[in-house]
N, C-alpha and C positions, 0 to 999 in steps of 0.2 A: 701386700699390708705387710706389717711384723709385730709380732705381740708386745705388750707395753714396757717390757724390761728393752727391748729394742736392739739392733744388734751393730749398730755405728757406734763407732768410736772405742768399742770393747771387742778384744778378737777372742773369740770364744776357743776352748779346748777340746770339747767333745761336741759332735755334729751326729743327729741321729735323721735318716733319710726315711720317709716315710714313701713307698713306692721303690724300694734301692733297685730294682732289676728292671726298671724300662730303659728303652735304648739310649735315652741321654744320661739318665740319673746313675746308672752302673758306672759309666764315664768320669762323671763327675763325685761320683766317691773315690775312683779312683786318685782323680787329682786332686782332692782332699787330703787323700790316704799321701801323696807325693811331697804336697805341703805340711805333711806331718802336724796333722789335725788328728784327734782320733774319732775315727768312722765307726758307728754301727747304725743298723737298719732292719726295716720289714718290709716284706710283701708276703704275696701267695702265686703259685704255681712257678717257682725260679726255675728258669730251666737255661741252658748254654744259648748265647757266650754270655750271659750273665753274670749266671753261680760259677761258670768258667775261672772268668776274671776277678770276680770276688774273692773265691778261695785261693786262686793265685797270689794276690796282694795280703792275706793274710786279714781281712773285712770282714768282722763278726756280723753274719745279719740272720734273723728269723725267720721262719717260714709261718705265716700268720699275722696276724697284727692284735698284740694283745697291751692291757696296759703295763705289766709286769716289764714289757720290752724298752720299755722306759725307765728303769733301774739299774744304775741310777741315773739321775737325772740330767739330760744334755743340758749343753747351753746355748743350742742351738737347733732347731729342727724344721728339715727340708721336708716341706709337703708336695709330693710328686699329683699330677693332675686327672692319677687315677683315684684318688683323695676323694673323698665327700663326707659331710655330715652324718654323723652314726658310724662314722670307723671308730675304736674304740680307741685306738694312740691319739685319733685327732679330739675327741673329746677329753681326753684327759690332761693335754696341751692345754686346752681350752678353760678347764676348771682350774689348773694348778699356774696360769699365767705362764707358758714356758716362752720363751720368745720362737718366730717361727717366722719363715718365709717361703715363695715360690723358690726353685730351681733355676729359674730365671732370673728371679731379683737375686739369690745368691752370685750367679754368674757377674751380672752388674756390679756387684759390691766388690767382692773378692779378685776375680779373674780379670775382666775387659779394661778396669782402672789403666791409666799407663802404658795402653797398645793402642796401636790405629786399627779399629775395628773393622776385620770386613765380613761382613754378611751377603750370605746366598740365600735367595730364598726365590719361592716359586713351586707350582703344582708340583711340578713334573724336575727330577734332573739336580737337585738344589745337593742329594747326598753323594752324588759322583761328582760333582762341581767341587761342591766343599774339598772331598779326596784328592781330587786333581789338583788343587790350589795347595792341599795343603803337601802334599810330595812334590809340585815343583815348589814349593819353596824353601822344603827341605834339601833338595837336592841342591837347590842356588847357595845353599849355607845361609841361608836366614834366619833358622831354627826357631822357626815360627810356632806359636802357640795353638791348638787347635781343639776344635770337638766336632764331631761328626756322626750321624744319626746313624751308623753304619760299622762295621766290623771291617778294620782294612787291612791286607796281606802286607802289604809296602810297612807297616808299621807293627811288624812282629803279634797281628791280629788285633791290637789295640783300636781303638775309636780316640784316641786323644792323645796330647805332646804337649809339654811343658819345655819347651826349648828356650827360653827366656828372650827371643827375638822382639825386633818389633811391632809385627804383626799376630793380632789372636783373629783367626780363620773359624770362622761358625756358621753353622748350618742354621738359616731362620726358620722357624716354623711357625706359620700363619694358623695354628691350633691353642686354643685356650691355655691359660696358665695354670691356674687353679680354681678349686671351687670358690675362693674369694678375692678373684683377679679373672674375670671373666676375659678379659682381652688378648691378643695374641703373644704368644711367646716373643717373638721376633721385636715387638717395642721395647724391648729393656735390655736390645744388645748397641744400641745408639753409635749406628754405623758411620764412619769415616767412607767409607767406599762400599757399595753395593750391587752386587746382580743380580736381575730378576731374570728367570729362565722361563716362564711361563705364568700364565694367570687362565684357570678355569675352575667351573664350579668341582666343590668337595666338602667333604666336610659337613654330610647332608645332616649329622646330629646337633650341629650349634649355628649354621649357617643357613638362612631360608632360602639365598639368592645366592647367583655370581655377583650381582650386584653389592650385597654384604661383605663377601670376599673385598671385594676390587677396593671397598671403601678402607679398609685394615690395610692393602699393598700402599695406595692413595697416604696412610698417614705415618706408614712405614718410610715413604720417600721424603715427607714434610721432616724428616729427624734428620735426613743428611747435611752438613754443613755448606756453606756455598765453597770453600774450599775442598770438596768430596767429589766423588766420579759415581754416575750410575752407569750400570751396563746393562740395556736390557733386548731380550731377544726380537730383532727388530720386524719380524712377520709376524708379531701379533697387537693388532689396533688395541686389543682391552690394555696390553701394557702400557703402546703408546699414549693410551688416553691416561694411566695412572700416572706416567711422570709428567705432565704435561705442565703442570704447575710447581716443577722442581725449580730451586734454586741455584743447584749445580749444574755443572755439565753431564750431557747425557751422551752416549754413544751405544750405538745399535751392533748388532752380531748376529748374522742367519748366514742362510744357504742361497741369497741373492746377493745379485752387484750393487745394487742401493744401499745394503746396509754397511756402517763405517769398516766395522770388519765382517770378512766374506771367507767362508771353506768353499773351495771349488777344486775341481778335477778330482773329487772323492772315488778311490779305488780299493777294493778289497781284495789281497791278495797273500798268499805267503803264508798265512791265517794273520794276517795284521792290514788293518786301514791306514790308507796313507790320503794325505790332502795338502795344498795347496793353502796358507794363509795370506791375505793382502789385506794393509788398511790402507783406506782412501785411494782406493787402485793400485796401491805397491806392495808389491811381492814383500813378506816379513821374513817367511819360514815355511820350511817344508818340514811335514811332521809324518811320521810312523809309529802306530800304537797297537799293541793285541786288543783290541775292543772291538768290535764290533757294531753297526748299525749307525744311521743319521743323528740319532739324538746323543749319541755319544759322541759325536763328531761336535756339534752344536756343545757339549757341555764342554769339551776340550776348549772350542772357539774361546767361550766366558772365561776360562780359565787363562789361557793364553793372552787376552787383551787385557783383563787385569793384571796380571807379573808383568807383562811388558809396559805398562805404564806404570808400573811402579818400580821400574830399574833391571827387572830379572833378565840376563843375558839369555837371547835365544839359544845359543847351546843348552842351558841349565833346563830350559824349558822343551828341547827335542830329546835330552836326553832323558828326564824324568815321565814325559809321556811316554818312550819306548821302552819305558822299565814299569810304568806301571800295570799294577796285578788287577786292575778294579773295587769292587766291593763287593764282600757277601753277600747271597741271594739277589744279586744282578748278575742273571744269567750265569751263574754258579754251578760249574760241571761237578754233579755230585759220585758219577761214577758210571761205569759201563760195565753189564752182565748180558750173557747170551745174546750179545752182540746188540744190545738197547742201551745208548746212551740215557742218561737221567739226569736233567737241566732244573735248578731251581731259580724262581727269580719272585721280586716282590710284589710285581705290577697288580695295582688294585682299581686302576681307573679304565675306562675303555680308551684312551687316548695312551697309554703308559702299556697297556694289553697291546693293540696292535702295533705299535714303535716297536715292541717287545720279540712278537710274534714276527716281522718283517724282517728286525736284524740277525734273528734265527734260522729263516730261509737265505740270508745272506753268510752267514759264519759255516751254517751244516747244509751246503747243497746236496740236493738230492736222496735228504732220509724225510720219509713220512714224519710229518710234525703231528703229537699228538697233545694237545693241548687239556690239562687237568687244573681246573681253576675252584677253586675257593670264593665264594661269596663272604669274606670277613670283615672286611671293611665296616664302617658306620655308614658308611654311602653304599658299598656295592652290595649290603644288606639289603638296602630298600629300592624301591621301581624306581629311581630318578634315573637312571641309564638305561632299564628295562630294554626302552627301544634304541638304543644304539650299542648295546653291547653284542648284540649277533653278528653284527658289521664288522667289529673290533675282531671277536675270535673267528670268522670265516675265513681269517688268512691261514688258520691252522688247516689240517688235513680232515683231522677226526677233535670232536669235543669233549670231554667230561666234565660233568660241572656236579661238585661237590653238594651237600645239603648248607642250607644258610645256618652262618655261624649263628648263636645267639636267637635261634628263630622264634622260640618263645618268649622275646621282650617284646616283637614287632607285633602290631595288628596284618590280621590278614591282606587286608585292604593294601598295607604302607608295606609289605614286604616282598621281596625278590622272588618270581615264580622258576627255580631251575628248569621247569617240566616246558614252562612257556618260551625260556630260551633255548630249550633244547628242539623245540617244536621250530622255531623261528629259522635254526640253522639247518633243520631240515629242508625247508622250504628254499633255502640257498644253496640245495645241493650239498650239504656239507653231514657226514655221520655225526650224530652227536646223542650222548643219553645222559637222564641224569641219575643221579646214586646217592643214597640213601647215609653211605658213611664212605671213609677214606678205606675200609678195608676191601668194599666191596668195589672201589675202583682201582686196588691194586689186584683182584683177582682175575676182572675183567681186562686190565693189560694184561696179566700174564698169558691169559687165554688166546689174545687178539693180536698181539705183537709180534712184529718178525725182524729177522739180522737186519740192521740198516736202519731199524727205526729211530726214532728219538721221544720222549716225552717229556715235557716241560711244565715242572709242577709250580702255578701263579698263585700266590696268596702271601698277606701281610704278616702272616703267623707259619706257624709250622704245619699246618693241615694235617693234624694227628701224626704226624712223622710219617707221612704217606711218601715223602724220596726215599727213605731206608725201609721200608713196607714194600716198594716195589725192587727194589735193589736185592732184598732178600728172596722174595718171590724169582725174579731173574736168575739167579744163584744155583736157587733149587733145580730151577730146569736145565740151567748148565749142566749141573752134578748128574743129573736123573741124566741127560744125551751121552753120559761116557761110558 
């Protein structure tokens, strides 16, 4: 929805972003700034990397939402999906009939036209796959425009690029667009080529069941033109069903030989994953990349398949993946002190947790794995996965569960019980304990970890700065021993 004055036909000069610190909104602010719009914004609880990016670009932003933040009045307001009715800036925008739109609509209007739109969607892996694609196309000299929902070391800690080339590569989120547009963000991106990495139940706050999410994926598939192409993880029956009525060619990728694109002979050695890539049974390339885990192999395979189909040479693909530095908060090493390694990961769904912990065992064999998890996402805060979460966490050697984030907003019968998760793990023979705060977890680990152990901090937020608290505690212990 656009305000009555509309945004078509007349280019605005001053654009104000409500929710400017969001994972996608902050880089979009950077994109607008690079296109020489005057950019301002507002948000609450702004912290790095968003604050660092905005400050480095000289973008003026306000802590908190207030009517005076809209003076002088912008030509267009971009409304993030954290904004609801009652927000003072939103109410002023409606009262004064200031033109407004959603962030996906802004991309749809000002950035995607004139490009081949390459969209990466799925429950898991979309951020890493999009990042790999952007880096492959960059190394190949294709100068892609891209937007990723994560911070990319390969691009100087940026989440976006405006190279001006043919392709616009974007992570397609199935979450709702805005309070005035309850449809998924990815329906605004008009894919010419589409990757679907996975399809599982998630976002329990807006989707009642898997069928409701699958419907949105089918709608996305229905937007791909006949001349386009869709790549899906071929070992997912739900994805195969989602693309059953597509009008364009479908290619599958996976770790079984029945898929069109197949990754085999997977080996982790010398701090790198090596694997062979075959298309319809014929070897295409051999890859060596410094990231671990079968989930990362699948992400890379999807990126390889799409790039190959668009004429990117294998040499560029091999070179790009060999130098791919990953995405921040995806098995990211935060530091090591007192002989204990601290790693951070975004994993916030049982499947992602299990895959990440399995990859952790591959990358750091021989270390005792302590998994500290924060039930933070709208799905993880609820009991939706209470019965399967213990199995995923049991891959670790010991588990520490933080308090449910914003627990007071959920009824007790709806809310995940960290204590029950801990009890289930104990019954499986895994040491586990629920805690009331990140400080308690840090103190417990300082007392119980040993040299050679590792802690993986798993949350889609900051976990109240747990990684930093752990490293500080471990450094103090190391200093005390000297």
